[in-house]
TORLO-210472 format. One record per residue: residue number from 1; x, y, z of N, C-alpha, C in turn. Coordinates in Angstrom, 1 decimal, decimal comma, m for minus. Last residue first. Layout:
BEGIN
{NUM; {X; Y; Z}; {X; Y; Z}; {X; Y; Z}}
...
***
This chain:
BEGIN
{267; {m38,5; m78,2; 45,5}; {m39,9; m77,9; 45,5}; {m40,6; m78,5; 46,8}}
{266; {m36,1; m79,3; 46,0}; {m36,2; m77,9; 46,3}; {m37,7; m77,5; 46,3}}
{265; {m36,5; m81,9; 45,2}; {m36,3; m81,7; 46,6}; {m36,5; m80,2; 46,9}}
{264; {m36,7; m81,6; 42,5}; {m37,9; m82,1; 43,2}; {m37,7; m81,8; 44,7}}
{263; {m34,1; m80,8; 41,8}; {m35,2; m79,9; 41,6}; {m36,4; m80,3; 42,3}}
{262; {m32,7; m83,2; 42,5}; {m32,4; m81,9; 43,2}; {m33,5; m80,9; 43,0}}
{261; {m33,7; m85,0; 40,7}; {m33,9; m85,2; 42,2}; {m33,7; m83,9; 42,9}}
{260; {m32,7; m83,9; 38,3}; {m34,2; m84,0; 38,6}; {m34,5; m84,2; 40,0}}
{259; {m30,0; m84,2; 38,7}; {m30,5; m82,9; 38,6}; {m32,0; m82,9; 38,8}}
{258; {m29,8; m87,0; 38,7}; {m29,4; m86,2; 39,9}; {m30,0; m84,8; 39,8}}
{257; {m30,7; m87,6; 36,1}; {m31,5; m88,1; 37,3}; {m31,1; m87,3; 38,5}}
{256; {m28,7; m86,4; 34,6}; {m30,0; m85,9; 34,5}; {m30,9; m86,3; 35,7}}
{255; {m26,6; m88,0; 35,5}; {m26,6; m86,6; 35,8}; {m28,0; m86,0; 35,6}}
{254; {m27,3; m90,5; 34,5}; {m27,1; m90,3; 35,9}; {m27,2; m88,8; 36,3}}
{253; {m27,4; m90,0; 31,7}; {m28,6; m90,3; 32,4}; {m28,5; m90,1; 33,9}}
{252; {m24,6; m89,5; 31,3}; {m25,6; m88,5; 31,0}; {m26,9; m88,7; 31,7}}
{251; {m23,6; m92,0; 31,9}; {m23,3; m90,9; 32,8}; {m24,2; m89,7; 32,5}}
{250; {m24,7; m93,4; 29,7}; {m25,0; m93,8; 31,0}; {m24,8; m92,7; 32,0}}
{249; {m23,6; m92,2; 27,4}; {m25,1; m92,2; 27,6}; {m25,4; m92,5; 29,0}}
{248; {m20,9; m90,1; 28,3}; {m21,4; m91,2; 27,7}; {m22,9; m91,2; 28,0}}
{247; {m20,2; m86,5; 27,8}; {m20,5; m87,7; 28,6}; {m21,0; m88,9; 27,8}}
{246; {m18,8; m83,4; 28,2}; {m18,8; m84,6; 27,3}; {m19,0; m85,8; 28,1}}
{245; {m20,6; m80,5; 29,2}; {m19,8; m81,7; 29,6}; {m19,9; m82,8; 28,5}}
{244; {m22,4; m78,5; 28,7}; {m21,0; m78,3; 28,3}; {m20,1; m79,4; 28,8}}
{243; {m24,8; m79,8; 29,6}; {m24,3; m78,6; 30,3}; {m22,8; m78,4; 30,0}}
{242; {m24,0; m82,7; 28,1}; {m24,9; m82,1; 29,0}; {m24,2; m80,9; 29,7}}
{241; {m23,7; m85,0; 25,3}; {m23,2; m83,8; 26,1}; {m24,4; m83,3; 27,0}}
{240; {m23,0; m87,9; 24,6}; {m24,3; m87,4; 25,1}; {m24,0; m86,1; 26,0}}
{239; {m21,4; m89,8; 22,2}; {m21,3; m88,6; 23,0}; {m22,7; m88,1; 23,3}}
{238; {m21,6; m93,4; 22,2}; {m21,5; m92,1; 21,6}; {m21,4; m91,0; 22,6}}
{237; {m22,1; m95,8; 23,4}; {m20,7; m95,3; 23,4}; {m20,5; m94,0; 22,7}}
{236; {m24,7; m96,7; 23,3}; {m24,3; m96,0; 24,5}; {m22,8; m95,5; 24,5}}
{235; {m23,9; m99,2; 21,0}; {m24,9; m98,5; 21,8}; {m24,4; m98,0; 23,1}}
{234; {m21,1; m98,4; 18,9}; {m21,8; m99,3; 19,8}; {m22,8; m98,5; 20,6}}
{233; {m19,6; m96,7; 17,5}; {m21,0; m96,8; 17,0}; {m21,8; m97,8; 17,9}}
{232; {m17,6; m94,4; 19,5}; {m17,9; m95,7; 19,0}; {m19,4; m95,8; 18,5}}
{231; {m17,3; m92,0; 20,7}; {m17,1; m92,0; 19,3}; {m17,4; m93,4; 18,7}}
{230; {m15,3; m92,4; 23,7}; {m16,5; m92,1; 23,0}; {m16,3; m92,2; 21,5}}
{229; {m14,1; m94,4; 26,4}; {m13,8; m93,8; 25,1}; {m15,2; m93,6; 24,3}}
{228; {m14,8; m93,5; 29,7}; {m15,1; m94,4; 28,6}; {m14,8; m93,7; 27,3}}
{227; {m14,6; m92,0; 32,1}; {m13,4; m92,2; 31,2}; {m13,6; m93,2; 30,1}}
{226; {m16,7; m91,3; 33,6}; {m16,3; m92,6; 33,7}; {m15,1; m93,0; 32,8}}
{225; {m16,9; m88,4; 33,2}; {m17,2; m89,0; 34,5}; {m16,6; m90,4; 34,6}}
{224; {m16,3; m87,6; 30,6}; {m15,7; m86,9; 31,7}; {m15,9; m87,6; 33,1}}
{223; {m15,6; m89,9; 28,1}; {m16,6; m89,4; 29,1}; {m15,9; m88,8; 30,2}}
{222; {m13,2; m88,9; 25,6}; {m13,7; m89,8; 26,6}; {m14,8; m89,1; 27,5}}
{221; {m11,0; m88,4; 23,5}; {m12,4; m88,2; 23,4}; {m13,1; m89,2; 24,3}}
{220; {m8,3; m89,0; 23,3}; {m8,7; m88,1; 24,4}; {m10,3; m87,9; 24,4}}
{219; {m8,0; m90,7; 21,2}; {m7,7; m91,3; 22,5}; {m8,1; m90,3; 23,7}}
{218; {m8,6; m88,9; 19,1}; {m9,4; m90,1; 19,3}; {m9,2; m90,7; 20,7}}
{217; {m8,4; m85,5; 20,2}; {m7,8; m86,7; 19,7}; {m8,7; m87,9; 19,9}}
{216; {m10,9; m83,0; 19,6}; {m10,4; m84,1; 20,5}; {m9,6; m85,0; 19,6}}
{215; {m12,3; m79,7; 19,8}; {m11,6; m80,7; 19,1}; {m11,0; m81,7; 20,0}}
{214; {m15,5; m78,1; 20,3}; {m14,1; m78,4; 20,7}; {m13,6; m79,6; 20,0}}
{213; {m18,2; m77,6; 19,9}; {m17,2; m76,7; 19,3}; {m15,8; m76,9; 19,8}}
{212; {m19,2; m80,0; 21,0}; {m19,4; m78,7; 21,7}; {m18,4; m77,7; 21,2}}
{211; {m16,8; m81,9; 19,3}; {m18,1; m81,9; 20,1}; {m18,1; m80,6; 20,9}}
{210; {m15,1; m83,8; 17,0}; {m15,5; m82,4; 17,4}; {m16,8; m82,5; 18,1}}
{209; {m12,2; m85,8; 16,5}; {m13,6; m85,7; 16,9}; {m13,9; m84,2; 17,3}}
{208; {m10,1; m86,7; 13,8}; {m10,4; m85,7; 14,8}; {m11,9; m85,8; 15,2}}
{207; {m7,6; m88,6; 12,4}; {m9,0; m88,5; 12,7}; {m9,1; m87,6; 13,9}}
{206; {m5,3; m87,9; 9,6}; {m5,6; m88,3; 11,0}; {m7,1; m88,1; 11,3}}
{205; {m3,0; m88,7; 6,9}; {m4,3; m88,2; 7,5}; {m4,4; m88,6; 8,9}}
{204; {m0,6; m89,7; 6,3}; {m0,9; m88,5; 5,6}; {m2,2; m87,9; 6,2}}
{203; {2,1; m91,3; 8,2}; {0,7; m91,2; 7,7}; {0,4; m89,8; 7,1}}
{202; {4,6; m91,2; 9,2}; {4,4; m92,1; 8,1}; {3,0; m92,1; 7,6}}
{201; {3,4; m90,4; 12,4}; {4,6; m90,5; 11,6}; {4,3; m91,6; 10,5}}
{200; {0,0; m89,3; 12,4}; {1,1; m90,1; 13,0}; {2,2; m90,1; 12,0}}
{199; {m1,3; m86,0; 11,8}; {m1,1; m87,4; 11,5}; {0,1; m88,0; 12,2}}
{198; {m2,5; m84,0; 14,7}; {m1,8; m84,2; 13,4}; {m1,6; m85,7; 13,1}}
{197; {m3,6; m81,8; 16,7}; {m4,1; m83,0; 16,2}; {m3,5; m83,2; 14,8}}
{196; {m1,4; m80,4; 19,3}; {m2,1; m80,4; 17,9}; {m2,5; m81,8; 17,5}}
{195; {m2,4; m80,6; 22,8}; {m1,4; m80,8; 21,7}; {m2,2; m80,8; 20,3}}
{194; {m4,2; m80,5; 24,9}; {m3,7; m79,2; 24,3}; {m2,7; m79,4; 23,2}}
{193; {m5,7; m82,5; 25,9}; {m4,3; m82,6; 26,2}; {m3,6; m81,3; 25,7}}
{192; {m8,4; m81,4; 25,4}; {m8,0; m82,2; 26,6}; {m6,6; m82,1; 26,9}}
{191; {m8,7; m80,2; 23,0}; {m9,2; m79,5; 24,2}; {m8,8; m80,2; 25,5}}
{190; {m6,1; m80,2; 20,6}; {m7,1; m81,0; 21,4}; {m7,4; m80,3; 22,7}}
{189; {m6,0; m77,8; 18,1}; {m5,5; m78,3; 19,4}; {m6,6; m79,1; 20,1}}
{188; {m5,5; m78,0; 14,5}; {m6,4; m77,8; 15,7}; {m5,8; m78,4; 16,9}}
{187; {m2,5; m76,6; 13,0}; {m3,4; m77,8; 13,3}; {m4,3; m77,5; 14,5}}
{186; {m0,9; m74,4; 12,8}; {m2,2; m74,3; 12,2}; {m3,1; m75,5; 12,5}}
{185; {1,5; m74,8; 14,3}; {0,9; m73,4; 14,2}; {m0,5; m73,5; 13,7}}
{184; {2,1; m77,4; 14,1}; {2,1; m76,8; 15,5}; {1,4; m75,4; 15,4}}
{183; {2,1; m77,8; 11,4}; {1,1; m78,4; 12,2}; {1,0; m77,8; 13,6}}
{182; {4,4; m76,3; 10,7}; {3,1; m76,0; 10,1}; {2,0; m76,6; 11,0}}
{181; {6,4; m77,7; 12,1}; {6,0; m76,3; 12,5}; {4,7; m75,9; 11,9}}
{180; {6,4; m80,2; 10,7}; {6,1; m80,1; 12,2}; {5,7; m78,7; 12,6}}
{179; {7,0; m79,5; 8,1}; {5,8; m80,1; 8,4}; {5,4; m79,9; 9,8}}
{178; {8,4; m76,2; 7,6}; {8,6; m77,6; 7,7}; {7,2; m78,2; 8,2}}
{177; {7,1; m73,6; 5,5}; {7,2; m74,3; 6,8}; {7,6; m75,7; 6,6}}
{176; {7,0; m70,5; 3,8}; {7,4; m71,9; 3,8}; {7,6; m72,4; 5,3}}
{175; {4,2; m68,5; 2,7}; {5,4; m68,7; 3,5}; {5,7; m70,2; 3,7}}
{174; {2,0; m67,9; 1,3}; {3,1; m68,5; 0,5}; {4,4; m68,5; 1,3}}
{173; {m0,2; m67,2; 2,8}; {0,7; m66,1; 2,4}; {1,9; m66,6; 1,6}}
{172; {m1,2; m69,6; 3,6}; {m2,0; m68,8; 2,6}; {m1,2; m67,6; 2,1}}
{171; {1,7; m71,7; 3,8}; {0,5; m71,1; 4,3}; {m0,2; m70,3; 3,2}}
{170; {3,2; m74,8; 2,7}; {3,1; m73,3; 2,8}; {1,8; m72,9; 3,3}}
{169; {5,6; m77,4; 3,5}; {4,3; m76,9; 3,1}; {4,3; m75,4; 3,2}}
{168; {7,9; m80,2; 2,8}; {7,5; m78,9; 3,3}; {6,1; m78,5; 2,9}}
{167; {10,4; m82,7; 2,9}; {9,0; m82,3; 2,8}; {8,7; m81,0; 3,4}}
{166; {13,6; m81,8; 1,5}; {12,8; m82,2; 2,7}; {11,4; m81,8; 2,5}}
{165; {15,1; m80,7; m0,5}; {15,0; m82,2; m0,5}; {14,2; m82,7; 0,7}}
{164; {15,7; m78,0; 1,4}; {16,0; m78,5; 0,1}; {16,0; m80,1; 0,2}}
{163; {15,2; m76,7; 3,7}; {14,2; m77,6; 3,3}; {14,5; m78,2; 1,9}}
{162; {16,9; m75,9; 6,7}; {17,0; m76,0; 5,3}; {16,0; m77,1; 4,8}}
{161; {15,1; m74,4; 9,4}; {15,7; m75,6; 8,9}; {15,8; m75,6; 7,3}}
{160; {14,0; m72,3; 10,7}; {15,1; m72,0; 9,8}; {15,8; m73,3; 9,3}}
{159; {11,7; m72,4; 12,2}; {12,9; m73,0; 12,8}; {14,1; m72,8; 12,0}}
{158; {9,9; m70,7; 10,6}; {9,8; m70,8; 12,1}; {11,2; m71,3; 12,7}}
{157; {10,2; m70,9; 7,9}; {10,1; m69,6; 8,5}; {10,2; m69,6; 10,0}}
{156; {12,6; m73,2; 6,6}; {11,3; m73,0; 7,4}; {11,3; m71,6; 8,0}}
{155; {14,2; m72,1; 3,5}; {14,2; m72,5; 4,9}; {12,8; m72,4; 5,5}}
{154; {16,1; m71,4; 1,1}; {14,8; m72,2; 1,2}; {14,7; m72,8; 2,5}}
{153; {18,5; m70,2; 1,0}; {17,4; m69,4; 1,4}; {16,1; m70,2; 1,6}}
{152; {20,2; m72,0; m0,2}; {20,4; m71,7; 1,2}; {19,3; m70,8; 1,8}}
{151; {19,3; m72,1; m2,8}; {19,1; m73,3; m2,0}; {19,3; m73,0; m0,5}}
{150; {17,5; m69,2; m3,8}; {18,8; m69,8; m3,5}; {18,6; m71,0; m2,6}}
{149; {14,4; m69,7; m5,7}; {15,2; m69,5; m4,4}; {16,6; m69,9; m4,6}}
{148; {11,4; m68,8; m7,3}; {12,8; m69,2; m7,4}; {13,5; m68,9; m6,1}}
{147; {8,0; m70,2; m7,4}; {9,0; m69,2; m7,1}; {10,4; m69,7; m7,3}}
{146; {6,1; m72,2; m7,4}; {6,0; m71,2; m8,5}; {7,0; m70,1; m8,3}}
{145; {6,8; m73,9; m5,3}; {5,6; m73,1; m5,2}; {5,5; m72,0; m6,2}}
{144; {10,2; m73,8; m6,3}; {9,2; m74,4; m5,5}; {8,0; m73,4; m5,4}}
{143; {13,5; m74,2; m7,5}; {12,2; m73,7; m7,8}; {11,1; m74,5; m7,0}}
{142; {16,7; m73,1; m7,1}; {15,7; m74,0; m6,5}; {14,3; m73,5; m6,8}}
{141; {19,5; m72,7; m9,0}; {18,2; m72,2; m8,8}; {17,3; m73,3; m8,2}}
{140; {22,9; m72,1; m8,6}; {21,9; m73,1; m8,6}; {20,5; m72,4; m8,2}}
{139; {24,1; m69,1; m9,3}; {24,5; m70,4; m9,6}; {23,3; m71,4; m9,7}}
{138; {23,0; m66,6; m8,9}; {24,1; m66,7; m9,8}; {24,5; m68,1; m10,2}}
{137; {20,2; m64,8; m8,5}; {20,6; m66,2; m8,3}; {21,7; m66,5; m9,4}}
{136; {20,0; m61,6; m7,0}; {20,1; m62,4; m8,2}; {20,6; m63,8; m7,8}}
{135; {17,9; m61,2; m4,1}; {19,2; m61,0; m4,8}; {19,2; m61,9; m6,0}}
{134; {15,7; m61,6; m2,4}; {15,5; m60,7; m3,6}; {16,8; m60,4; m4,3}}
{133; {15,5; m63,4; m0,4}; {16,4; m62,3; m0,2}; {16,4; m61,3; m1,3}}
{132; {13,2; m64,9; m1,4}; {13,4; m64,6; 0,0}; {14,3; m63,4; 0,2}}
{131; {13,2; m65,4; m4,1}; {11,9; m64,9; m3,5}; {12,1; m64,5; m2,0}}
{130; {15,9; m64,3; m6,0}; {15,4; m65,2; m5,0}; {14,2; m64,6; m4,3}}
{129; {15,6; m63,7; m9,5}; {15,8; m63,2; m8,2}; {15,2; m64,1; m7,1}}
{128; {17,2; m64,5; m12,6}; {16,1; m64,7; m11,6}; {16,5; m64,2; m10,3}}
{127; {18,9; m62,0; m14,6}; {18,9; m63,2; m13,8}; {17,6; m63,3; m12,9}}
{126; {19,1; m59,6; m15,8}; {18,5; m60,7; m16,6}; {18,4; m62,0; m15,8}}
{125; {20,4; m58,0; m14,1}; {19,0; m57,7; m14,3}; {18,3; m58,8; m15,1}}
{124; {23,0; m58,8; m14,3}; {22,3; m59,2; m13,1}; {20,8; m59,0; m13,3}}
{123; {23,6; m57,5; m16,8}; {23,6; m58,9; m16,7}; {22,8; m59,4; m15,5}}
{122; {23,6; m54,8; m16,0}; {22,6; m55,3; m16,9}; {22,5; m56,8; m16,9}}
{121; {25,9; m54,8; m14,3}; {24,5; m54,5; m13,7}; {23,4; m55,0; m14,7}}
{120; {27,9; m55,5; m16,2}; {27,6; m56,3; m15,0}; {26,2; m56,1; m14,5}}
{119; {26,6; m55,2; m19,6}; {27,5; m54,7; m18,5}; {27,1; m55,6; m17,3}}
{118; {26,4; m57,4; m22,3}; {25,8; m56,8; m21,2}; {26,8; m56,3; m20,2}}
{117; {26,0; m58,4; m25,8}; {26,8; m57,9; m24,7}; {26,0; m57,2; m23,6}}
{116; {24,8; m61,4; m27,2}; {24,5; m60,0; m27,0}; {25,3; m59,5; m25,7}}
{115; {24,8; m64,1; m27,6}; {25,7; m63,3; m28,4}; {25,4; m61,8; m28,3}}
{114; {23,3; m65,1; m25,5}; {22,8; m65,2; m26,8}; {23,5; m64,2; m27,8}}
{113; {25,1; m62,9; m23,5}; {24,0; m63,9; m23,5}; {23,4; m63,9; m24,9}}
{112; {28,1; m61,9; m22,0}; {27,3; m62,0; m23,2}; {26,3; m63,2; m23,1}}
{111; {29,5; m59,3; m20,1}; {29,0; m60,6; m20,2}; {28,2; m60,7; m21,5}}
{110; {32,7; m57,6; m19,8}; {31,3; m57,6; m20,1}; {30,8; m59,1; m20,1}}
{109; {35,1; m55,1; m18,9}; {34,7; m56,5; m18,9}; {33,2; m56,5; m19,2}}
{108; {36,0; m52,4; m21,2}; {35,4; m52,9; m19,9}; {35,1; m54,4; m20,0}}
{107; {36,7; m51,1; m23,5}; {37,7; m51,4; m22,6}; {37,2; m52,0; m21,3}}
{106; {33,4; m50,0; m24,1}; {34,8; m49,9; m24,5}; {35,8; m50,1; m23,4}}
{105; {30,8; m50,0; m23,6}; {31,5; m51,1; m23,0}; {33,0; m51,1; m23,5}}
{104; {28,4; m47,5; m22,7}; {29,5; m47,9; m23,5}; {30,3; m49,0; m22,8}}
{103; {24,9; m48,5; m22,1}; {26,2; m47,9; m21,7}; {27,3; m48,4; m22,5}}
{102; {22,4; m49,6; m22,5}; {23,0; m48,8; m23,6}; {24,3; m48,1; m23,2}}
{101; {21,3; m51,4; m20,8}; {21,2; m50,0; m20,4}; {21,8; m49,1; m21,5}}
{100; {21,2; m54,0; m22,3}; {20,2; m53,6; m21,3}; {20,1; m52,1; m21,1}}
{99; {23,4; m54,2; m24,0}; {22,0; m54,4; m24,5}; {20,9; m54,0; m23,6}}
{98; {26,0; m51,9; m24,0}; {25,2; m52,9; m23,2}; {23,8; m53,0; m23,8}}
{97; {27,8; m51,4; m27,1}; {27,1; m50,9; m25,9}; {26,3; m52,1; m25,2}}
{96; {29,4; m50,5; m29,6}; {29,6; m51,6; m28,7}; {29,1; m51,2; m27,3}}
{95; {29,3; m48,2; m31,1}; {28,2; m49,2; m31,2}; {28,3; m50,3; m30,2}}
{94; {31,6; m46,8; m30,6}; {30,4; m46,2; m30,2}; {29,2; m47,1; m30,2}}
{93; {33,4; m48,5; m31,9}; {33,4; m48,4; m30,5}; {32,2; m47,8; m29,9}}
{92; {31,9; m50,6; m34,3}; {32,3; m49,3; m34,0}; {32,4; m49,2; m32,4}}
{91; {32,9; m54,1; m34,3}; {32,0; m53,0; m33,9}; {32,7; m51,7; m34,0}}
{90; {33,0; m57,5; m35,3}; {33,6; m56,1; m35,4}; {32,5; m55,1; m35,1}}
{89; {33,2; m60,6; m33,4}; {32,6; m59,6; m34,3}; {33,3; m58,3; m34,3}}
{88; {34,0; m62,3; m31,4}; {34,2; m62,7; m32,8}; {33,7; m61,8; m33,8}}
{87; {33,5; m60,9; m29,1}; {32,6; m62,1; m29,4}; {32,8; m62,5; m30,9}}
{86; {34,9; m58,0; m30,6}; {34,3; m58,7; m29,4}; {33,4; m59,8; m29,8}}
{85; {37,0; m55,5; m31,7}; {36,6; m56,8; m31,9}; {36,0; m57,4; m30,5}}
{84; {36,5; m52,1; m32,8}; {37,0; m53,1; m31,8}; {36,4; m54,4; m32,2}}
{83; {37,3; m48,8; m34,1}; {36,7; m50,1; m34,1}; {37,2; m51,0; m33,0}}
{82; {38,7; m46,5; m34,2}; {37,3; m46,3; m34,1}; {36,5; m47,7; m34,0}}
{81; {41,4; m46,9; m34,6}; {41,0; m46,4; m33,3}; {39,5; m46,3; m33,1}}
{80; {41,3; m46,0; m38,1}; {42,1; m46,6; m37,0}; {41,5; m46,0; m35,6}}
{79; {38,2; m46,0; m39,8}; {39,4; m45,4; m39,4}; {40,0; m46,1; m38,2}}
{78; {35,9; m47,4; m40,7}; {36,8; m46,9; m41,7}; {38,2; m46,5; m41,1}}
{77; {33,7; m49,8; m40,7}; {34,6; m49,2; m39,7}; {35,8; m48,7; m40,4}}
{76; {30,6; m49,4; m42,5}; {32,0; m49,7; m42,4}; {32,7; m49,0; m41,2}}
{75; {27,6; m50,6; m40,9}; {28,3; m49,7; m41,6}; {29,8; m49,9; m41,5}}
{74; {25,9; m52,1; m39,2}; {26,2; m52,6; m40,6}; {26,9; m51,6; m41,5}}
{73; {25,5; m51,7; m36,6}; {24,9; m50,7; m37,5}; {25,1; m51,1; m39,0}}
{72; {26,6; m54,2; m35,5}; {25,4; m53,5; m35,0}; {24,7; m52,6; m36,0}}
{71; {28,9; m55,0; m36,8}; {27,9; m56,0; m36,6}; {26,5; m55,3; m36,2}}
{70; {30,5; m53,0; m39,2}; {30,0; m53,1; m37,8}; {28,9; m54,0; m37,7}}
{69; {32,8; m54,4; m41,5}; {31,5; m53,8; m41,3}; {31,1; m54,0; m39,8}}
{68; {36,3; m53,4; m41,9}; {35,2; m54,3; m42,0}; {33,9; m53,6; m41,7}}
{67; {38,2; m51,5; m41,9}; {38,4; m52,6; m41,1}; {37,4; m53,7; m41,2}}
{66; {39,7; m49,4; m44,4}; {38,5; m50,1; m43,9}; {38,8; m51,3; m43,1}}
{65; {42,0; m48,6; m45,6}; {41,7; m48,1; m44,2}; {40,5; m48,7; m43,6}}
{64; {42,1; m49,6; m48,2}; {43,1; m50,0; m47,2}; {42,7; m49,7; m45,8}}
{63; {38,6; m50,3; m49,0}; {39,9; m49,7; m49,3}; {40,8; m50,0; m48,1}}
{62; {36,8; m53,3; m49,7}; {37,1; m52,1; m48,9}; {38,4; m51,5; m49,3}}
{61; {34,4; m55,5; m50,5}; {35,5; m54,8; m51,1}; {35,7; m53,4; m50,4}}
{60; {33,9; m58,3; m48,4}; {33,4; m56,9; m48,7}; {34,6; m56,2; m49,4}}
{59; {32,5; m61,4; m47,6}; {33,7; m60,6; m48,2}; {33,2; m59,3; m48,7}}
{58; {31,0; m62,3; m44,5}; {30,9; m62,1; m45,9}; {32,2; m61,3; m46,4}}
{57; {31,8; m63,1; m42,0}; {30,5; m63,5; m42,4}; {30,3; m63,3; m43,9}}
{56; {34,4; m62,4; m41,5}; {33,9; m63,7; m40,9}; {32,5; m64,1; m41,3}}
{55; {35,2; m60,3; m43,0}; {34,8; m60,0; m41,6}; {34,3; m61,3; m40,9}}
{54; {37,8; m59,9; m45,2}; {36,8; m60,8; m44,7}; {36,5; m60,6; m43,3}}
{53; {38,4; m57,7; m47,8}; {38,5; m57,9; m46,3}; {37,4; m58,8; m45,9}}
{52; {40,2; m57,8; m50,8}; {39,0; m58,1; m50,1}; {39,2; m58,4; m48,6}}
{51; {42,1; m55,2; m52,3}; {42,0; m56,4; m51,6}; {40,6; m56,6; m51,0}}
{50; {42,7; m52,8; m53,6}; {41,7; m53,7; m54,2}; {41,5; m55,0; m53,5}}
{49; {44,6; m51,6; m52,1}; {43,3; m50,9; m52,3}; {42,2; m51,8; m52,9}}
{48; {46,7; m53,3; m52,5}; {46,1; m53,2; m51,2}; {44,7; m52,6; m51,3}}
{47; {47,4; m52,8; m55,2}; {47,0; m54,1; m54,8}; {46,2; m54,1; m53,4}}
{46; {48,2; m50,1; m55,0}; {47,0; m50,5; m55,8}; {46,5; m51,8; m55,4}}
{45; {50,4; m50,4; m53,4}; {49,3; m49,6; m52,9}; {48,0; m50,0; m53,7}}
{44; {52,0; m51,9; m55,2}; {51,6; m52,5; m53,9}; {50,4; m51,7; m53,3}}
{43; {52,4; m50,1; m57,2}; {51,7; m51,3; m57,5}; {51,2; m52,0; m56,2}}
{42; {53,9; m48,2; m55,8}; {52,6; m47,8; m56,4}; {51,8; m49,0; m56,7}}
{41; {56,2; m49,7; m55,2}; {55,3; m49,2; m54,1}; {54,0; m48,8; m54,7}}
{40; {57,2; m50,1; m57,8}; {56,8; m51,3; m57,0}; {55,8; m50,8; m55,9}}
{39; {57,8; m47,5; m58,5}; {56,8; m48,2; m59,3}; {56,3; m49,4; m58,5}}
{38; {59,9; m47,0; m56,7}; {58,6; m46,2; m56,7}; {57,5; m46,9; m57,4}}
{37; {61,7; m48,9; m57,5}; {61,2; m49,0; m56,2}; {59,9; m48,2; m56,1}}
{36; {62,4; m47,9; m60,1}; {61,7; m49,2; m60,0}; {61,1; m49,4; m58,6}}
{35; {63,6; m45,6; m59,4}; {62,4; m45,5; m60,2}; {61,6; m46,8; m60,1}}
{34; {65,8; m46,6; m58,0}; {64,8; m45,8; m57,3}; {63,5; m45,7; m58,0}}
{33; {67,1; m47,8; m60,2}; {66,6; m48,6; m59,1}; {65,6; m47,9; m58,3}}
{32; {67,8; m45,7; m61,8}; {66,8; m46,6; m62,3}; {66,2; m47,5; m61,2}}
{31; {69,6; m44,5; m60,1}; {68,4; m43,8; m60,4}; {67,4; m44,7; m60,9}}
{30; {71,6; m46,5; m60,1}; {70,9; m46,2; m58,8}; {69,6; m45,4; m59,1}}
{29; {72,4; m46,5; m62,8}; {71,7; m47,6; m62,3}; {71,0; m47,4; m61,0}}
{28; {73,6; m44,0; m62,8}; {72,4; m44,2; m63,6}; {71,6; m45,4; m63,2}}
{27; {75,8; m44,5; m61,2}; {74,8; m43,6; m60,7}; {73,5; m43,8; m61,5}}
{26; {76,8; m48,0; m60,9}; {76,8; m46,7; m61,5}; {75,7; m45,8; m61,0}}
{25; {76,4; m50,4; m59,5}; {77,5; m49,5; m59,2}; {77,5; m48,1; m59,7}}
{24; {73,8; m52,1; m57,9}; {74,3; m51,4; m59,1}; {75,4; m50,5; m58,7}}
{23; {71,7; m54,2; m56,7}; {73,1; m53,9; m56,5}; {73,7; m53,4; m57,8}}
{22; {68,6; m53,7; m55,1}; {69,3; m53,9; m56,4}; {70,8; m53,5; m56,1}}
{21; {65,6; m54,5; m53,6}; {67,1; m54,4; m53,4}; {67,8; m54,7; m54,7}}
{20; {63,0; m55,0; m53,3}; {63,4; m53,8; m54,0}; {64,9; m53,5; m53,8}}
{19; {60,8; m57,8; m53,5}; {62,1; m57,3; m53,2}; {62,4; m56,0; m54,0}}
{18; {57,6; m57,9; m52,2}; {58,4; m57,8; m53,4}; {59,8; m57,2; m53,0}}
{17; {56,0; m57,9; m50,1}; {56,9; m59,0; m50,1}; {57,8; m59,0; m51,4}}
{16; {55,4; m55,0; m48,1}; {55,5; m55,6; m49,5}; {56,5; m56,8; m49,4}}
{15; {53,7; m55,3; m45,0}; {54,9; m55,0; m45,8}; {54,9; m55,7; m47,2}}
{14; {50,3; m54,3; m44,5}; {51,3; m55,4; m44,6}; {52,5; m54,9; m45,4}}
{13; {49,2; m51,9; m42,4}; {49,4; m52,2; m43,8}; {50,5; m53,2; m43,9}}
{12; {46,7; m52,3; m40,1}; {48,2; m52,3; m40,3}; {48,4; m52,7; m41,7}}
{11; {44,3; m50,7; m38,2}; {44,6; m51,2; m39,5}; {46,2; m51,2; m39,7}}
{10; {43,4; m51,8; m35,0}; {44,2; m50,8; m35,8}; {44,6; m51,4; m37,1}}
{9; {41,0; m52,4; m32,6}; {41,5; m52,7; m34,0}; {42,3; m51,5; m34,6}}
{8; {40,9; m53,7; m29,3}; {40,9; m52,5; m30,2}; {41,5; m53,0; m31,6}}
{7; {39,3; m56,2; m27,8}; {40,5; m56,0; m28,6}; {40,3; m54,8; m29,6}}
{6; {38,4; m57,9; m25,1}; {38,1; m56,6; m25,8}; {39,4; m56,3; m26,5}}
{5; {37,2; m60,3; m23,2}; {38,1; m60,1; m24,3}; {37,6; m58,9; m25,1}}
{4; {35,7; m61,2; m21,1}; {36,5; m60,0; m20,9}; {37,5; m59,7; m22,0}}
{3; {32,7; m62,6; m20,1}; {33,6; m62,3; m21,3}; {34,4; m61,1; m21,0}}
{2; {30,9; m65,2; m18,6}; {31,7; m63,9; m18,4}; {32,7; m63,8; m19,5}}
{1; {27,8; m66,4; m19,5}; {29,2; m66,5; m19,6}; {29,9; m65,2; m19,5}}
***
C-alpha cells in the first residue's frame, strides 16, 4: 500500500476554558482581578503538567512538552519539531527511517508493509522480480515452472506468442516454448518427409519407427522398392534392411538374389 501521510507534530497548549474577565470599576478591584488571573494561569499550568497523554496504545504521564512515546525507540518525544505521526504512530523524526535501507523518511512519500515503512527503492526490493525482464512485478504475478513472470513477459521464446492460459512446455534450460515450436525444434525428424514426428491434434502421444538409426512416421515407414507399409506384425511386412536400404522381406530377397547373380557372373 502506498502511503504519503506524513504529519509533523507540534505541541500546542490548549487555551484555558476558565474565564478571567472581571468588570470592576475601582483600582483595587483591578489589582485583585490581575491577582486572580495570575492564580488561574498557575492552576492551568499545573493542570496541564499533570495531564495524561494518550498515544493510542497506553496512557503515559508526561509533562506539557511531551508528545508521547516513539514507536521505534520507545522513548519520549519531548520537543516541538522533533516528532512526527505516520501509520497512526508517533516517531522521533530521526527514528522514522526505511526498514530496508535505513534512510530518513521525513517529509517523503513512503510505502508500508506489515506496518513497517519503506522508501520507494526499498519497497521495490521486497517485490518478486520477473524471470524474463528482471523488473519488479507491481500488479499481477504469473507463476509457472517455479518462477514468477509479468503476464506480458510469459511468451514463447521462438514466436513470442503470449502463453498465459495456453499450453506450453520448457527445455532443459527452463526456456518457454509453445507446443508447436517445441516440437519443431526438439522432435525427431522423419528421414523420408523431413517433418517432425509429433502427436496429432488432440493427442498426447505418437508412434515413431526407428531403423538404421533413422526415424520414420508410421505412414512414411515403407519399403523403398515396392512402397509396402512396414512395421506390421504380419509375415513379411516387417523391415529387412540391406545395404542401408529399408526393404520388405520380398524385396530384400530379390536384391539378395540379384547381388548373388552378379557375383556369380563376375566369376
